[in-house]
C-alpha positions, 0 to 999 in steps of 0.5 A: 790797794789790796783787798782780802776776803776773810770770811764767806757766808755759807747761805748767801753771797755775803763776805767779810773782807778788808780793803787796804789803802794808803790812808788806812784799812777799811773793814768790809761790808762798809757804808761810806758817808757822803761828803759831796763838796768836802764836808759831810753836812753838819758833821765834824771830821772829828765826829766822823772819826771817833764817834761815827768811826767812818774809815772812808768818806765820799767826795764828788768830782762835779761839785769839787770841780765847780767849787772850790775848783782844781786850782785851789785843791791842787794848791792845798795838796789835795782833798785830804789836806784841804779838809784835814782828813787822814782817812780814805776818800772815794770820789764819784766821777760826777756822772750821776750829777751830770745826769741829774742836770737833764735840762742843762747838759748834752751827752756826746761821744767826746764827753758830757757837756753841762752848765754849772748849777752855780753860775751857768757857765759851760763845762765838759767832762771827758773820760780823760779830764775827769781822770785828771780832775780826780788826780788833782782831788787826790782820792784813794779810789776814783771812779770811771766817767759813765752815763747813768740812765734814768728809770724807766729807760727803753732798751734802745736808749740803754743799749746806746748808753752802755756802748758809750759808757764802755767806750768812755771806760777804755779812754778813761783807763788809758788816761789812768795808766798814762798818769800818776798820783800827785800827792804820794799815795796810790789811787785805785780806778773803778769801772762802773757796771751800767745797763739799766734794768735789762739782764742781758745789758747788765751781764754784758757790762759786767763781763767787759768790766771784769775783763779790765782787771782793775782794783775794784768794780762798781754797780751804777744806775740803780736806786734811780726809781726802779723797784727794789726787786729790780735793783736786787735782781740786777745786783744778783746777776752782776755779782755772779760775774764780777771777780770775787777777789775784787771789792764790789761797790753798789753806788747810791744805795740806800736804806738800811734794808737795801744794804743788808739785802745787797750784802747778801748779794755779795756787795762790799761797799755802799754810799747814800745821802739818805742818813744825813738828808733824812736826818735833817728832816727829822727821819731817824733810822734806828735798831728798832725801826724808822722814827719820824721824830717830828710826831707828837708821840715822842714829845715826852719820850725821855729815853735814849735816841737808840739804846744799841748804837753807842755814839755819844749822841745816842747816849746823851740826848733823848728823843724828846730833846731831839724832837724839840730841836728839830721842830724848833729848826735848831741847827743842833737838831740837824747835827744830832740826827745826822750823827745818829743816822751815820753812826747807825749805818756804820753800826749796821755794816759792822754787825753784818760783818761780825755775823758773817764771821760768826756764821749767823748772817743769814738768820740775823739779816732776815730778822733785822730786815723785818725790824728795820722796815717798821715805822715806830 
């Protein structure tokens, strides 16, 4: 995997680059649609490619490990073949999902012991078998196993958790270097910066991870309930330390405003379930602000969903029609809203890239932040 920076913004830490993988080039900044269990909910792979124009999507190791399972994925020739996707894939290690199972998991030195949310069966993720599972899944970018601390989190817990995450990282890198990809394409391994909202811990973690010299680096443990100002402050500290020459991935973030602010702080890659999850419930992110399509004000609004985003759903369907579908619980409503929101997110990062290249990013970003936060 290679990463080349083409342009930097003079008034912020924003940069425009290109990430080269064996499954295609990814222009950054980029938003990656979340396909947790081998599907971006409600969206065909054809739509992801041609309408949303996503060069990379996510899979989740926890969910894929439990279902369909390693044996099925290996026999299929990996996740790319299984889901018929020829673009790039990134897999989250599953650490966040295990963290969210607080009632049915236990963190030990060996790894994370957890019960399946499907049938209650007992499993363990170690740094080593987590690498093996992600080799079987076959994503282009795979993540280190970490512990994601909750918010709020006292300093002592955050300290112990960070030390454990760093010990796990050393074991994971060793396993990664001892093993080879299974399907003829390269896989990059990204460590994850943790440390809750404590500046000293974040700084220490970023320095340790920078020393590892991996192909890219991630920032985890944010967007878990802390105020946005805390998220930006921690991101700012970390991006000052992580190598400029490597891509930086802010995990699980976030709203359109969060993404623009984080791009200004030097982040290149993002993912979040918000576009599809909120879309299914009638929340639309648009170039003019946020729409609750269930509101009666849209009942006879026959204008396009978004006049700026050029996906086919924005051109073909009106707000009134989408409102009718959503309040009628028609499956098509959830599909249209999901496609629109994802297309909007991809449009937003594409515009950010263009503005970085043209030297207009900071002025444009400040104006867009005001508009995107409006509720229409």
